[in-house]
C-alpha positions as CSV (number, residue, x, y, z in Angstrom):
1,M,105.7,64.8,102.9
2,I,106.5,68.2,104.6
3,P,109.7,66.9,106.4
4,I,111.0,65.7,103.0
5,L,110.4,69.1,101.4
6,I,112.0,70.9,104.3
7,A,115.0,68.5,104.2
8,E,115.4,69.2,100.4
9,G,115.2,72.9,101.0
10,A,112.1,73.4,99.0
11,I,110.2,75.2,101.8
12,V,112.8,77.4,103.3
13,H,111.8,81.0,103.5
14,H,114.4,83.1,105.2
15,T,114.4,86.9,104.8
16,E,116.2,89.5,106.7
17,L,114.4,92.2,108.6
18,P,114.5,95.7,107.1
19,M,116.0,97.1,110.4
20,P,117.4,95.7,113.6
21,A,114.9,93.9,115.8
22,I,115.4,96.3,118.7
23,L,114.1,99.2,116.6
24,Y,110.7,97.6,116.4
25,G,110.4,97.9,120.2
26,V,111.7,101.4,120.2
27,I,109.2,102.5,117.5
28,A,106.4,100.8,119.5
29,M,107.5,102.6,122.7
30,I,107.6,106.0,120.9
31,L,104.1,105.3,119.5
32,F,102.6,104.3,122.8
33,L,104.2,107.4,124.5
34,A,102.7,109.7,121.8
35,L,99.3,108.1,122.2
36,G,99.6,108.4,126.0
37,A,100.4,112.1,125.6
38,V,97.3,112.6,123.5
39,T,95.2,110.8,126.1
40,W,96.8,112.8,128.9
41,S,96.0,116.1,127.2
42,Y,92.3,115.3,127.4
43,R,92.2,115.1,131.2
44,D,89.6,117.2,133.0
45,V,88.2,118.6,129.7
46,S,84.7,118.4,131.0
47,N,85.6,120.3,134.2
48,R,87.0,123.3,132.4
49,N,83.5,124.8,131.9
50,P,81.6,124.5,135.1
51,K,78.3,125.7,133.7
52,R,78.4,123.0,131.0
53,S,79.2,120.2,133.3
54,Q,76.3,121.2,135.7
55,R,73.9,121.3,132.8
56,A,74.8,117.8,131.8
57,G,73.9,116.5,135.3
58,H,77.2,114.8,135.9
């Protein structure tokens, strides 16, 4: 049944992407770099206040 419908063109859904395919990868890379920068900014946060880190017992 499905091959008949495909052959007749009843189940053909073809839409164009709203932007070129490479831009999806570029946007994802920018997003991951931004999230990585946020993660990197939190490095050594617990070591900035030595009294507080000793009190926690770490």
